[in-house]
N, C-alpha and C positions, 0 to 999 in steps of 0.2 A: 243682409237679408240675401241668399240664392234661390232662385227661383226652381223650380223643380216641373219639369214639363209633365205634364202626364200622359199613359201608354194609351187611354182613351184615341187620342187623336193627337197626329202631328201637323207642324204650322202647314205643311201641304193639304192635307186632308181635309180642310175647310176652308172658306173664306176667311179669311185675315182678322176681321171684325170680329164674327163669330168666334176665333178662335181664342182673340183675347178674351172676348166676355166668358167664353166658358172658363179660362183658364184666373177670370177676377173673381168670379163667381166661388170656385173652388180655395184661391187663397186668403177669402175671406169669408168662408164657412162658418166662423163661430161667431158672426154678426148675421148669420141669417135670416132670424127670428126680426131683426129692424130691416132687412133690406127689400124695397121695394123692385127695383128694377136697374139694370145697369144696359149702358147702350153704350157701343163705340165706334164712333167713326175715323176713318182714315184718309189723309188725302196725301196727293204725293206731287208736291209740283214740284219744282226743278230749285235745285240752290242758287245759291249767287255763283257759284262755281261750275255750272251745267248740269253738278250730281243731284240725283233723287234724292231728297232730304221729305222723308215723313213725317205725316202732323197728327197722332193723337190725340182725339176729343171726347175723355172718358166722362160720362155724367151719370155720377150715380143717384139716384132717388132715393129716399130713406122714410121712415117714419116720422122725421120732424123738419125735413126738407127734402133740401139736394147739393151733389159736391159736383164741380168740372173743373175737370183735369185737364192739362193739356200739355203734350210731351213733345217736343221731338225729336225727330232721328232714324239712321237710316236701318239700324238693324231689329229685325221684331222682336228676337229672345232678350235682346240688353236693352229695349226700349221697354217693351214688358215688364222687366222684372224691376226697373226703376218705378215706372206707373203702377205696380203691385206695392212697391215700398210706401208711394208717398200716398196711395188709395188706403192702407192700413192704418197710415197716421192720421188721415183728415176723418175715416168714420169710427175712428177709436175716439180723437175729438168730440164729434157731436154725437157719440153716444154718453159719453159724460156729460153734456153740457144737458142732452136730454133726460140722463138721469136726475143729475141736480133737479131742473125743471120738476121732475115728476115727486120729485122728495120733496120739495118746496109747497106742492099743491096737496100733499097727503096730511 
């Protein structure tokens, strides 16, 4: 999966967490009907070798629950691409479980 950054905002025009939220909303656009909110928190602790390693905490609330993803990386765009890929899989699985549960109730 290749992440295509939108032309609406480049990484430096918005705070990193807002930029990540915007990119996740766009990447998960086919699931908008089930999404409630996406929150991204970025921490910048120093790694064991003195380098900064960002910790991305992504919380996705949807109709039937919540998904929490944690990713560590140094570079924003590559970390975001990995997060988007994991988020798509997680939301897709949650949607299948939700639809299966609904079909059982009918």
